[in-house]
N, C-alpha and C positions, 0 to 999 in steps of 0.2 A: 660582252670580255674581249679587251683586245688583245690581238693575236702578237707572237712576238717572234722575230726572225734570227734563224740561222744566215750567216752570208760568208762568202767568198772572196777576196779581194785579190786582182794581180797587180801588184805592185810595179812600178817601173825600172827596178832591179830585176823583174820576173821571178821574185819570190813570193809567197801566198800569205794572208793575213785571214785569221778566221776571226769571227765577232759575232756578238750577237745584240739585238736589240729591241723597242718596241716602238721604235719612230725609224724604218728601213731607211726613207727619204732623206729627213733631217740627219741620220748618222755617216749615210754615204756623203752628205755634203761636207760635215765636219771632216771627214777624213780626208778629203781634197781642199778643204781651206786651211789644214794642217791647225785646225781649232785645239787639237788636245796633245799631249805629250806623250803620243800613241808609235808604236813601230814604225807605222805608215807615214809619219812627220817628214822624215828625210828620203822618203819612196816614191817619191809625188811625179806626176800623177796616177791615181789608180782607178782600176775598171773593175766593177762588180761584175764575176763570172758565175756566180751562184747565190739563190738567193732560196731558203724554205720557209714558210710560217709553220708557227706552232700555236697550240692552245693556253701554253702556261710559259714564263719563263723558267723554270726548273728544266721543263721538256726543252727547250731552246737550249739552256746551258750545260745541259746533258750531253746532247747533240754536239756542241760547239767543243765542249771538253775530249771528243772521241774524235772528232775530225782532226784537230790540233795534234791528236797522235799520229795521225795518217802518216803514210810515206806520200811523198809528192807524187807518185804513180797512182797512188789511192785516191788521193784528193782530184787529180786530173779525171780518171774515170768516172766518180762523182758529177764532176762539173758537166761531163760529155752525158750523163744519164747512163752510163753503159754498167748495168747490174751486172752481168756477168763478169768483167772483168775485177768491180768492186768487189764480187765473191772469191776470185781468184787470187788478188792482190793479199784478203783477209787471211788466207791459208798458209802456216807457217812450215818451214820446209825442216822436219828434222832428219836431215841427212848425217850420218853415224859414218865415223871415221873406219875404214876398214882396214886392216893390217893384211 
């Protein structure tokens, strides 16, 4: 079975793009060649900063959708492989207004 990949690109404007694919080399090349009407088309060149493989497209897509909702700090912790910070950034701060 062919693996699927979740990847994060650092764009020229310092923003992140998260995607998934079954052919990582081809997909990254497509981004850099602006061969799709994608977010990255006007933000070239892009640099691959994270890649993780998954057994199925559904697993990769689920992870992609999760990461897209994350804050920039949490994405950067993932890129750095800092699991303690990922956990820290995952916790919500429910401070109540005190009168």
